[in-house]
N, C-alpha and C positions, 0 to 999 in steps of 0.2 A: 504493499500499499504506500509506503513512504517513497518508493521509486517512482510510482505513478504521480504522487503529489509533486515530487521534485521535477519530474519531466514537465508537468503542467506549468509550474512556476518559471522554469527555464524558457518555455514557449512564450509566456507572458512577457518576460524580460527581453526577449528578442524583438517584440513589438513595441514595448514600453520600458526602456532601460532604467527609468526612474520610478518604477511602480513600487511604492513603499511596501505594501502588503506582501508582494512576491519576494522582495529582498529579505524582509523580516522572516517570513515563513521558511524561505530557503536557508536562512541562517539557523532557525531552530531544527530543521532537518539535519543540517550539518553537525550541530551539537549532539543530536540524538544518535548519530552514526559515527561518533568519535572523531570528528574532524573539527576540533575546536578552533584551530587557527583560522580556517575558512569561515567558521561561524562568526568570530570576531570581525573579520573583514566585511562580511555580508551585512551584519547587524549594524556595523559602523556606518555603512553606506546608507542603510535605512534611516538611521538617526540623523544623518546629515539632511535628509529630506523632510524629517518630522521630528525636530528636536524637543518637542514637548510631550512625547509618548513614554510614559513611565515604564510600561512593560518592556520596551526595547532596551532600556538601560539595565533593567533587572536581568533580562536574558543575556545581554552582553556580559554582565557580571558573572553569570554562570559559566560561560565560555572561558572567561579570564581565569576564573577559579579552577577550571579543569586544566588550564595550562600552567598552573602554579603562579600565575601573576596576581598575587593576593592584594597587593597595594592598589593596583589598577582596578581590580574587582571592587574594592572598597569605594573608590571614587564613583564608579558606575552605580553602585547601590545608593550612595549618598545623593546622587542625581535623581535617581528614581524616587527616593523618599522626599526630596525637595519638591518634586512635581506632584507627589501623591502621598502626603504625610501618614495617611491611614493604611498604607500598603503593607499588610502583615507579612506577606511572603518576602518582600524586599527587606524588611527589618530582620527577618530570620536569616536570610542569605547574608546580610551585612554581618550578622553574628558569625557565620561560617568563615568569612574573610578575616574577621578579627581574631577568631580562634586560630586560624592557620598562621597568623602573624604573632601568635602567642600573647595576644592581649586578652586574657581569659576573662578578667573582670568586665571589661567593656563589652566582650561577646555576650556575657551573661545579661548585661543591661539590654542589649539588642533583642535577645530571646524573650526577655521579660515584657518588652514593648510589644513584640509580635503576639505573644499570648494574651496581653491585655486587649489588643485589637481583635484577636480571634481566639476566644476561650476554648474552642474545640480543636485547636491546632496541635495534632498529635506530634508532628515533626518538630514543632517548637518546643514542646515538653521534652522530647528525646534530646534535642541539641542542648537545651538548658541543662539536662542531666550530665552531658559530656563536659560542659564548662564547669559544673559544680564538682564533678569528679577530679578535674584537673586542679581545681583550687582546694582539693582535699576535704570538701564538704560532702563526704560520701553519703551520709544518712539523708541529707537533702536531695542528692542525686538520685537516691533510690526512690524517693517520693515522686520525683519527676518521671522516672521510668514507669512507675506504677500508673501515673496519670496517662502517659502515652499509651500504655497497653490497654487501659480501661477505654480509651477513645478508639483504639485500633487494635483489637484482640490478636490479630495475626501479624503484628509488627515484630518480625523475627529479630531485627537489629536491637529493638528495645528489650526483648527477652534476653538477648545475648549480653547486653550492657548491664541489665538488671542482675544477671548472674555474676558478672565481674564485680559489680558493687558489693554484692553479698559476700563474695570471696574477700574483697578488701576489708569487710567488716568481720572477717573470720567466721562467717555463717556458711560454712562450706556445704552442709547437707542441704540447706535451702538453695544454695547456688546450683547444686546438681538438679534439683527439681526445675529451676528455671531453664537450665540447659536442655533438660528432657522435654520441656514444653515446646521450645523452639525447634528441636529436632523432630518432634512429632508434627509440627507445622511444616517443616522443610528439611527432610532427612539429608539432603545434599548440601546443607549449609555448613561449609567447611570450618568457618570461624567458630561456630557453636560446637562442633565435634571436637575441634582442637582445644577449645577452652574447657570442655568437659574432661578431656584427657589430663590436662594440667591439674584440674581440681582432684581428680582421682589419684594422680601421682603424689600430690601434696598430702593426701590422706593415707598414703602408703598402700593404696589398692593398685599394685603394679601391673598385675595380669591384664586387666581390662584397660588400665591407663596406657600401657605401651601399645596396645592394639589401636586405640583411638589416636594415639600420638602420631600415626602414620597419616592422619589427615592434614598435617602440616604441609604435605606435598601438593595439596589442592587449595591452599589459602589464596586470597587475592594477590598476595606477593608470595609465591610458593617457596618453601624451604626444602632443600635436599631433593629437589625434582629433577635430578640430572638424568639424561637419557643415554643409554648404551645398547649396542646389539646384544651384549651378553646378558644373561638373566640376573635379576635381583635375588640376592640371598637373604632369606629371613629365617634361616635355621632348619628348613624342611629337608634339604638335600645333604647327603654325606659330603663333607667338605675335605676329607682326608685326601691328600695327593693333588688337590686342586689349588689354584691361585685365586685368592679373594682381593679385590681392590676396594679398600676402605677410604672414604674421603670425608674431609671436614665439611661442616655445613652451617655452623652458627658463630658464636664468639670464641674468643681465646679460652675462657673458662670452661666452655663445653668441650673443647678439644682436650684440655688438660684433665678434665674429669673422666672422659670416656676413652682416652687413648689406651687406658689399662686393658680394654677388651681385645686389643690387637694380640696380646700375649695369650689370652683365653682361646682365641680362634686358632692361633698357632699350635696350642696344646692339643687341638682336635686333628692335627696333622696337615693343616693347610699352610701354603706359602702365602705370606702377607705382603702386600704393597699398600702403604698408607700415605695419602696426601694430607698435608697439614699447612697451615698458614706460614708463610716465610719467617716471621719473627719467632716462631716456635721450632723451626727445622733444626737448628744447631742443638738445642736442648734435647729434643726428643730422639735424636739420632743415637744417643747413648742409652736409651731405654732397653733395647734388645737388638744386638748386632744382626740377627737373622731377619729382622723385619726391615724391609726396604722402604725408606722414607723418601718422599719426593715433595718438592714445593708445590705451592698452590697453582702455579701456572705450567708445571711440568707434565708431560704426558707419562702415564704410567707403564706403558708397554703392554705386552700380552697378558690377559688374565681370563679366567673362566667365569667368575661371578663378581658382582659388585654389591656394595652395601654402604649407605650413608652411616656416619659414625654413630648417630643417636638412635639408629635402628638396631644396633647390636645388642642392647638389653632385651629387646623383643626377641631377636634371633636366638639369644642364649637363655631365654626363659627366666630372666632375673626377677626374683621376688625380694620383698623387704628383708627376708631372712637370708637370702643368697647373694646379697650385694658383694661383689669382689672387693673386700676391704683390706687389701694388702697395706700394711702400715707405711711402707715407703717403696714407691715404684719409680720415682725420678730422683736424680741426684745432680748436685752441682759439679762442674768441672774443677778439679783440684788446682789447675793452673790459674784459672780465673779467680778462684777463692783467694789464692795468694796475691794476686794483682790487686784485688779489691781490698784486701787487708792493709795494704800500703797506703790506700786512699782515705782511710778512716782514721780518726784520732786514736791514740793509744787507749786500749780498753781499761777503764778503771772501775766501771760500774756495769750492771746488767745492760745489755744492749736490746733495744726494743724498736722494731720497724713499724712504721705507720703508713696506712693508706686511708684516706677519708673521702676520696672521690673516685668514681669510675669514669668510663668513657661517656661524654655527654650526649652522644648520638644514640646510646642504648635506650630502648623504649621506656624502661622503668627507672631511668637514672635519677629522676627528680625525687623519687622515694628512697632509693637505695644509698645515695650519696648524702654527705653532710658538709656543712661549712667548717673550715678549719677553726673558726672562732668557737664553735660548739665543742670541739674536741680538746681545746687548750686546758680546760679544768682537769683533764686526765693526767697531765704531765706531773711527774714525780721527780723531786730533786735527786733521789738516789737511783736514777736510771739515765742511761744515754739514749737520746731519741734520734732515730734516723728515718728520714722520708724515703719511702720505696716507690713513690710515684715518679713517672718519667717526665711528666709535665705538670705545671701549676698554671692556674688562671692568674690574672692580674691582682685580684683581691687577695688571693691566698699568698701569692708571692710577696706582696707588700707586708702582710701580717707576719709571714715567716721571718722576713728581714727584721721587722721591728721587735718581735718576740725573742729571737735569737737562741732558743732552746732546741730546735729541731734542725739537724744537719741535712741539707739538700744536695744530693749527688746525682740526681735524675738525668742531668744533661750528659752524663757519661754512660748512661744505660743504652746499649745498642740494640739488644734483643732480650728474650726471656732467659738466655744463658747467663747474661750479666745479672739479671734480676734474681735468678736462682743462686748465684754465687754471693750476692749481697745477703739474700735471705739466710744462707748457710751461716753467715757470720753473726746472725741475730740469736739472742736467747729466747725471744718471743716476737711474734708478729701479731699486731692488732690491726684489723682491716675491716672495711665494709665489704659488701658482696661484690668482689671484683675477681679478675683473673688471678691476682696475687693470692687471694684466699685459697683458690684451688691449687696453685702452685705450692704454697707452703704446705697444704694438707697432703699433696702428692709426695712431698719430700719428707713427710713425717715430722715436720717442724711444729713445735707448739704454736698454735694459731687461734687467737680469739677473734670471732667474726661477729660484727655488729650488724644486726638485721632490722629492717623496717617492720612495720606492724604486720602486713600481709607479705610474707616472704616469698621468694621464688620457690617453686615446687620442690626443689632438690633438698631443701632444708627441713621439709616435713612440717609438723606442727607440734607445739607444746613439749619440746624437748631441748635440752641444753647440750646434747652430744650430737654427733653426726655419724651415721653408719657408713658413709662414703669415706670419711677421713677420721680414723681413730685419734689423731692428735688434735682435733679441733674441739673448741668449745663455743657455744652459740649463746649470744646475749641479744635478747629480743626487745623491741619496743613494746611497751604495755598499752600505749595509746597511739593513734595515727599521728605521725610527724614529731613525736617527742623524743629527741635524741638525748635531752638532758638526763632523763631517767636511765638510759642505757649507759651513758658516760659514768654516771654515779655508780651503777652496778659494777662496771669494769674497774673503776678507781678503788672500790672496796676490795675487790679480789686482788687487784694489783698491790695494794697496801699489804695484804696478807702474804702475798708471794714474796715481796721484798723483805718484809720483816723476818720471814722464815729463812731468808738467804737463799732462795731458790734461783 
């Protein structure tokens, strides 16, 4: 039908090149068929002919939003609202542009205005919920999602976000009910299946959790969905005498946590080729000489089967009770340890390594990371403090220089082999949920991990130990966003440790 409409519009424009309705409608068709650049051009031409038509500015904003040109989209929505102040949809879309620009409070105000103008606006309530979520007003976000669902019972995205909000509130069983409702509505909704898998894994229900974890390959932005002519191995075939290609798929921490499975596959008689991110290559090459390591851009050569790294727990039938919890499966290079020892001041007190921020592009970084200022009350005069982060933002760098108690050597860290050597020289590592937490745990180094209220699934719930890393202790937020309480818990334990001379 769209192709017929497009044909008619083009015929009209051949006769009347300045036909506003044909240009505008053709722009809408282009937007609906994922040709946003063309949509912007066509609707722009229509606006030039009729600059007082609010719908055209709103629709051009949608096209600009699809192109990621969020600031320009905001200007377009503002123009639509100036022409038609009671335009609820334009207020809602303005909120989307502001949200994309990370102006969450302003986005919330736009959604509130849209809802005030149109009280039965399900999308407005849904978007309001996402803004509240990002502002860590999770209970209020849940109310908004409930309102969206009441207005639109088959609103799968709202059911999905409702489940996420319930998880954020540690109401995991209720979250599973929400995911089940949306899956009943739309069984092929990959995000819902994926989120359900994460919730099950967090509850330690590994069998079903690993099975649903495979839905990550069908997400809007697929994970681990690499295609090869060789078959995927998920444990069904006898792998003895065969070559299995294992490849990394997510963050550094994931690779550090799950690379241990390469040795388990090898123990089944397989030859293993494993692709890892380049910054991990030098470190992981010492894990097991018989495992062939390749960088992330290298070709693996011939193999019989392939498996993404985080599908190995499914292939190996891992349960909570059978987690391969080898106390130490990675080690630092002795030569690098000696080099790093010369870069640190002479050791007179216990050395403690610190990490308070992760990669800012990680989806949950706003929750898992903390400001350096929040960590400073932890510092004890009877310890030496070393920053294990490779980079600092301007705010933290300035505070670090003013405070003077934490030594920063990150500029000399080339890759994770250097980080491992530095960790080896520590008596204790204290870190938020980052790759360093996994590296220290994999090395068997005492590591205290500071966790946000709703943790990543791998840390499970309600426990201060970690079955993946026997040397780890977990310190959890008791309320959303409250790092002060976590720091107090750690300081208390640290006082005891130093008083005992540990």
